[in-house]
C-alpha positions, 0 to 999 in steps of 0.5 A: 539534518531533516530525515526525508521520508518517501511515502507510497499510498495504496492502490490508486490512492494518493496522499489523502489517505495519510492526512491524519498522520503526523509527519511534522519534523520530517521532509515528506515526498508522496510518490506519485503513481505513473501510468504503466506501460503496456505489459510493463513488469513491476520491476520496470515500473519501479525503476521509473518511479525512482526518478522521484527519489532524490535521497541516498539511503532513504526511509520508505513508508508504504500502505497496502499496494504501496508497501509492495512497491516499497519492497520492490524499490528496496530491492533496487536501491539501498534504504535506511528503513522500510515501514509497511502498513497493511501490506505484504513482504513476499508473495507468501503473505498474499492470500492464496485466493488472490494468487489462485485468481491471478494464476487463472486470470480471473481478476481480468474478468472484473469490470472496471466499473465494479472495481471503482464503485463505492458501496456498503461492501467496499466500506466493509472491506476497507474498514471505513465506517464514518461519513468522512472516511466513506466519502474519502474512499468514494472520491479516491475510487472515482479518481483512480485511473482505470488503466493503473487499477487493472495493471496494479491488481494484476501485479498483486495477484501475480507477485512473485517476490520471495526476497526477505528485504532487510530493515523492514518494519511491518504494521498490520491491523487485526481486522484487515479484511483485504489482507487478513492478519492470519496470512502475514507476519508483522512486527506490530499490530493495531487492535481493530485496525482495518485496511485504511487504518491510516484514517481511523487508527491514526493515534495508534499509528502515529505512536508506532511511526514516531518510535520507528522514525 
């Protein structure tokens, strides 16, 4: 029986960020982000996402914000395994400065135009250096729904989860500038991996993923 994978992309991103990874031999479903309801909790949002998961005891893979959502999914349904890439398991792994901004509501002051812009600063933060990666990041930011973007940033900065979900395998890059390695405890590291290492560290990632799957 073919193992089914349910894959959660990063904040506002989609399956394009996984195009360099090899999921051959598996049945893959890329979870589609849906528009959040007004003042919707992350728990309720996740419950609505469950309509896209049709397998019992599924394997989840989550990148960045998608990993956070995968953790929340695993709190609502039984899972075989949860693999996190460049993500966090509890609120304690979110850098204190993000949580501080969330408590004060500072993140709400950021204009949407700034959040969706692509420049040398965003490329540095995301670890994109090649022309292909930069163009893909630029297009992803352009395509990101602004309502979802602001809602998701709010949920990240104010995430309260302290539940240590079982059967998690966490992969993190040593050069992640958005979620620095110093704040997380992971099972495997990728040398010089940045926040979008699914694009430019695919060989190393594929090897680890195959071992885990």
